[in-house]
Structures are given as C-alpha cells and as structure tokens.
C-alpha positions as CSV (number, residue, x, y, z in Angstrom):
1,M,23.5,-15.7,-7.5
2,G,20.0,-15.8,-9.0
3,N,18.8,-18.2,-6.3
4,Q,20.2,-15.9,-3.6
5,V,18.3,-12.9,-5.0
6,D,15.0,-14.7,-4.8
7,K,15.4,-15.0,-1.0
8,M,16.2,-11.3,-0.3
9,K,13.7,-9.1,1.4
10,L,12.3,-5.8,0.2
11,S,14.6,-2.9,1.2
12,H,13.1,0.5,1.8
13,L,15.9,3.0,1.1
14,S,16.3,6.5,2.5
15,Y,14.3,9.2,0.6
16,A,17.6,11.1,0.1
17,E,19.2,8.2,-1.8
18,V,17.3,8.7,-5.0
19,P,16.8,12.4,-5.7
20,T,14.4,13.2,-8.5
21,V,14.5,17.0,-8.7
22,D,15.8,18.1,-12.1
23,P,19.6,18.9,-11.5
24,N,19.3,21.7,-14.1
25,G,16.6,23.5,-12.2
26,L,14.0,23.0,-15.0
27,D,11.5,21.1,-12.9
28,T,8.2,23.1,-12.8
29,E,6.4,21.0,-10.2
30,E,5.4,22.8,-7.1
31,G,6.5,21.4,-3.7
32,P,9.3,19.0,-2.8
33,R,9.8,15.8,-4.9
34,I,11.6,13.0,-3.2
35,G,12.8,9.7,-4.8
36,V,12.2,6.3,-3.3
37,S,13.8,3.1,-4.5
38,Y,13.6,-0.5,-3.7
39,I,16.0,-3.3,-4.5
40,F,14.5,-6.8,-4.1
41,S,11.1,-7.8,-2.8
42,T,9.0,-10.4,-1.1
43,D,5.4,-10.7,0.1
44,D,5.1,-8.1,2.9
45,E,2.1,-10.0,4.3
46,E,4.6,-12.1,6.1
47,Q,5.2,-9.1,8.3
48,E,1.6,-8.9,9.5
49,G,1.6,-9.6,13.3
50,E,5.3,-9.0,13.6
51,N,4.8,-5.3,13.5
52,S,1.6,-5.1,15.6
53,N,1.3,-3.8,19.1
54,V,0.5,-7.3,20.2
55,D,3.4,-9.6,20.9
56,G,4.4,-12.9,22.5
57,A,1.8,-14.9,24.3
58,D,-0.9,-12.3,23.6
59,K,-0.9,-12.9,19.8
60,E,-3.1,-16.0,20.0
61,H,-5.6,-14.3,22.3
62,H,-5.9,-11.3,20.0
63,T,-6.5,-13.2,16.7
64,G,-9.9,-14.3,17.6
65,T,-13.1,-12.3,17.6
66,E,-11.8,-9.5,19.9
67,Q,-11.6,-6.3,17.8
68,K,-8.3,-4.6,17.5
69,H,-7.9,-0.8,17.7
70,Y,-7.8,1.4,14.7
71,D,-7.6,5.2,14.7
72,K,-8.7,6.7,11.4
73,R,-7.2,10.1,12.4
74,N,-3.7,8.6,11.9
75,E,-4.4,7.6,8.3
76,V,-2.1,9.1,5.6
77,D,-4.2,11.1,3.1
78,C,-2.7,10.6,-0.3
79,A,-3.3,10.5,-4.1
80,V,-1.6,8.5,-6.8
81,Y,-1.0,9.8,-10.3
82,H,0.1,8.1,-13.5
83,R,1.5,11.0,-15.4
84,E,-1.3,13.5,-15.1
85,E,-4.2,11.1,-14.3
86,C,-5.3,10.4,-10.8
87,I,-5.7,6.7,-10.4
88,Y,-6.1,6.4,-6.6
89,E,-7.2,8.8,-3.8
90,K,-7.7,8.5,-0.1
91,S,-8.3,11.9,1.5
92,V,-11.0,13.9,3.3
93,K,-13.3,13.0,0.4
94,T,-13.1,9.3,1.2
95,A,-13.0,9.8,5.0
96,G,-16.6,8.8,5.0
97,M,-15.8,5.2,4.4
98,E,-17.3,3.5,7.3
99,I,-15.3,0.9,9.3
100,Y,-17.3,-2.0,10.6
101,S,-16.9,-5.2,12.6
102,P,-16.5,-8.2,10.3
103,E,-19.9,-9.4,11.4
104,N,-21.6,-6.2,10.4
105,L,-19.7,-5.9,7.1
106,L,-21.1,-9.2,6.0
107,H,-24.5,-7.7,5.6
108,K,-23.1,-4.9,3.3
109,C,-20.8,-6.8,1.0
110,K,-21.7,-7.9,-2.5
111,A,-19.8,-10.4,-4.6
112,G,-16.8,-8.7,-6.3
113,D,-16.3,-6.0,-3.5
114,L,-12.9,-5.2,-2.3
115,V,-12.5,-5.4,1.5
116,E,-9.8,-3.9,3.6
117,F,-9.0,-5.1,7.1
118,V,-7.2,-2.5,9.3
119,T,-5.6,-2.2,12.7
120,T,-3.0,0.0,14.2
121,G,0.6,-0.9,13.5
122,Q,0.0,-3.5,10.8
123,Y,-0.2,-3.4,7.0
124,P,-3.8,-3.2,5.8
125,H,-5.0,-6.6,4.5
126,W,-7.1,-6.7,1.3
127,A,-9.5,-9.4,0.1
128,V,-12.1,-10.0,-2.5
129,Y,-15.6,-10.9,-1.3
130,V,-16.8,-13.8,-3.4
131,G,-20.2,-14.4,-1.7
132,D,-21.5,-16.8,0.9
133,F,-19.6,-15.0,3.7
134,Q,-16.3,-15.8,2.1
135,V,-13.3,-13.9,0.8
136,V,-10.3,-14.8,-1.4
137,H,-7.0,-13.2,-0.3
138,L,-3.2,-13.4,-0.4
139,H,-1.9,-14.3,3.0
140,R,1.6,-15.5,3.9
141,A,2.5,-16.4,0.3
142,E,-0.7,-18.3,-0.5
143,I,-4.0,-17.4,-2.1
144,K,-6.7,-18.6,0.3
145,N,-10.4,-18.9,0.4
146,S,-11.6,-18.0,3.9
147,F,-14.6,-16.9,5.8
148,L,-14.6,-13.2,6.1
149,T,-14.7,-13.3,9.9
150,D,-11.7,-15.7,9.9
151,A,-9.7,-13.6,7.5
152,S,-10.3,-10.5,9.6
153,Q,-8.3,-11.9,12.6
154,G,-10.1,-9.4,14.8
155,R,-9.4,-6.4,12.6
156,R,-12.1,-4.0,11.7
157,C,-12.9,-3.7,8.0
158,R,-14.5,-1.6,5.2
159,I,-15.4,-1.7,1.5
160,V,-12.8,0.1,-0.6
161,N,-14.1,-0.3,-4.1
162,E,-13.7,3.5,-4.9
163,L,-10.1,4.1,-3.8
164,Y,-8.7,3.0,-7.2
165,K,-10.2,5.0,-10.1
166,F,-9.9,2.2,-12.7
167,K,-13.0,0.8,-14.4
168,A,-14.0,-2.3,-12.6
169,L,-14.7,-5.6,-14.3
170,S,-18.1,-7.3,-13.9
171,A,-18.7,-8.8,-10.5
172,E,-18.7,-12.3,-12.1
173,M,-15.3,-11.7,-13.6
174,V,-13.9,-10.3,-10.4
175,V,-15.0,-13.5,-8.5
176,Q,-13.7,-15.7,-11.3
177,N,-10.3,-14.0,-11.2
178,A,-10.1,-14.6,-7.5
179,M,-11.3,-18.2,-7.4
180,E,-9.1,-19.3,-10.2
181,Q,-6.0,-18.4,-8.1
182,V,-7.0,-20.2,-4.9
183,G,-4.2,-22.5,-3.9
184,A,-1.5,-20.7,-5.7
185,K,1.6,-20.2,-3.5
186,D,5.2,-19.2,-3.3
187,R,6.8,-19.1,-6.8
188,E,3.4,-19.5,-8.5
189,L,2.3,-16.1,-7.2
190,S,2.4,-12.9,-9.4
191,W,1.7,-10.4,-6.6
192,R,3.7,-8.9,-3.9
193,N,0.9,-8.3,-1.4
194,S,-2.8,-8.7,-0.7
195,E,-3.7,-5.2,-2.1
196,C,-2.0,-5.8,-5.4
197,F,-3.8,-9.2,-5.7
198,A,-7.2,-7.9,-4.8
199,A,-6.9,-4.9,-7.0
200,W,-5.8,-7.1,-9.9
201,C,-8.9,-9.3,-9.4
202,R,-11.2,-6.3,-9.6
203,F,-9.5,-4.2,-12.3
204,G,-7.5,-6.7,-14.3
205,K,-4.5,-4.4,-14.6
206,R,-1.2,-6.1,-15.3
207,E,0.5,-3.2,-13.5
208,F,-0.5,-4.8,-10.2
209,K,1.6,-7.9,-11.0
210,M,5.3,-8.4,-10.3
211,G,7.2,-7.5,-13.4
212,G,4.1,-6.0,-15.0
213,E,6.0,-2.9,-15.9
214,I,9.7,-2.3,-16.8
215,R,11.6,-0.2,-14.3
216,I,13.5,2.0,-16.8
217,G,13.5,5.6,-17.9
218,K,11.4,8.3,-16.3
219,Q,9.3,7.6,-13.3
220,P,5.7,8.0,-14.4
221,Y,4.0,7.3,-11.0
222,R,3.7,9.9,-8.3
223,L,2.5,9.4,-4.7
224,K,1.2,12.7,-3.4
225,I,1.2,12.8,0.4
226,L,-1.4,15.3,1.6
227,M,-0.1,16.9,4.8
228,S,-2.6,19.8,4.9
229,D,-4.6,22.0,2.5
230,K,-1.5,23.9,1.6
231,Q,1.3,21.4,2.0
232,S,2.0,18.1,0.2
233,H,5.0,16.0,-0.8
234,L,5.6,14.0,-4.0
235,L,7.4,10.7,-4.2
236,E,8.2,9.2,-7.6
237,F,8.2,5.6,-8.8
238,Q,9.0,3.7,-11.9
239,C,6.1,1.2,-11.5
240,L,2.8,0.9,-9.7
241,E,3.7,-2.1,-7.6
242,D,6.7,-0.3,-6.0
243,L,4.4,2.7,-5.2
244,V,1.8,0.4,-3.6
245,M,4.5,-1.0,-1.4
246,E,5.5,2.4,-0.1
247,K,1.9,3.5,0.3
248,R,1.3,0.4,2.4
249,R,4.3,1.1,4.5
250,H,2.8,4.5,5.2
251,D,-0.5,2.8,6.2
252,Q,1.5,0.6,8.6
253,V,3.5,3.2,10.4
254,G,0.8,5.9,10.4
255,R,0.5,9.6,9.6
256,T,2.5,10.8,12.6
257,S,5.6,8.7,11.7
258,V,5.4,9.6,8.0
259,V,5.2,13.3,8.8
260,Q,8.3,13.0,11.0
261,E,10.2,11.0,8.3
262,L,9.5,13.7,5.7
263,A,10.3,16.5,8.1
264,N,13.7,14.9,9.0
265,H,14.5,14.4,5.4
266,L,13.6,18.0,4.4
267,N,15.5,19.5,7.3
268,S,18.6,17.5,6.4
269,T,18.3,18.5,2.8
270,T,18.0,22.2,3.7
271,K,21.1,22.0,5.9
272,W,23.1,20.3,3.2
273,S,22.1,22.8,0.6
274,T,23.0,25.8,2.9
275,K,26.4,24.3,3.6
276,H,27.0,23.4,0.0
277,T,26.2,27.0,-1.1
278,F,28.6,28.4,1.6
279,Y,31.5,26.4,0.4
280,N,30.9,27.5,-3.2
281,T,31.0,31.2,-2.3
282,C,34.3,31.0,-0.4
C-alpha cells in the first residue's frame, strides 16, 4: 500500500467537504471561512504545459523566445497569515511589480533574487537567480541549473523577493542553498513545487519542505482571498505547503474562475442552510 500512495496525485477537494466554521457558533472571525483539504501530493510542475492554452503541435513552437500572454488583471489578490502574522501578500500594494521579457529582466536581477515566470493558464514557475544569467529551479521533478532565458520558456517574468515577509538569508547563502541541490530528483526532493523550493532557498524555512509541519490539530494558516475592498474569503490550512498548493492553483485558473468557484460554493451553502432551517421548524 505504501508504494501505491507514493504514486498518487494531489487531489483538490471541494471547499464544502472540510467546513471550518465553529459548529457552536463561537467563531468571531468576520466573513466566510471555507476549509480546503488535500490527500496525497506530487510535484505540480509536471502539469505545466498541459494546462496552457497551447496544445498539440503548437507547443514546440511556443516554447522558444516568443512571449506568451499574461494579463495581470486576472491575478488573484491574496494574503497569507500564520495565526495573526501576515507572511505573504499580493494585492494592489504589490501590483507595481513590473513584468519583463526574460532578456530585460537579466539586467535587473542580482544573485539571490527570486524570479517568477508567468503566463495565462499555467502554474507560475519560480526560480533562484544565481548570477551569470543563470537560475536554479525545480522543474519536472528535478533541480536544474539553466540559463534564465531557457527556463522562461517564452513566459514573461518578474522579481518577487517581497511577496513573502520572512527575513531573507544573505545572497551568498541563498545561492549556496540552490546550487547544493542541483541534480536532485524524484525521491531525493523535499519540495512539492518550484515556489516552495525557491522560497526555501531564500528564507531557509522548513515549512516549505514536504513534511516540514505535522498536519494535526487546529489549522494555523489562513489564505485570505481579496475580492474587493469590502469582501474577502478565508481558507484554512494545517500547513504552509498545502496552502501554497492552493494559492498556486488560484494563480493557474485566474481570478475569474476563483470568484466563480467561491460564488457557487457560497450559494450552495446558503440554499442548504435555508432548507435545513425549514425542516427543523416543521
């Protein structure tokens, strides 16, 4: 059975399957809180390309220097909290992060920077810039040292050092962390995806590693999805790596789809609650 578990894919469950609102009505948090749960996992970088708008014979043509489309207006604004501390934020405040072609970004990167490659319909891909026009990144279950322009695969990119609020290690240590992992693959890996790997290199937090936290007890992590100035939704998680997986899924499907998912869930919850109350009063 153990060998079979290792081969299973990550499963994203319905928001409704893991409710987190206090059943006794003692929860004082404002706004809806929705539970999300995962069973087993694998490196979601394998899905890059499979979920893009490019398919079949066009894939090879689009993985060169041609730039793929990315619309910042469809980004999901969000914040991540560990208990009461904000540890990540992407919102109007960070909307000023400029997106460049890989060639232009090369002139702005410094060793130790975190780089994010983005395109519509795909998971964002993260890498650590190590100097000499090269990055180290987790791609398709292997830590690779690549030229930044090759790693981009035609995607536009930006520096994302400030998204996570943790104190960064020295640039030398960030590069050392990345380079020491080059060549690791498959079962040697300790990270689920490129973002967790790159963030671990820069911040050294074990929470980014698989199994870095025990998934028991109260869920201390919250993903706050910012829909507008007056509306937000909270999702709760037992560990940071699970939260990162869901946040990345939001990045892949885009704001429009996430809004629709949440609206559908909240509508179904309201209908169920109304029906449940009716039966209780009969």
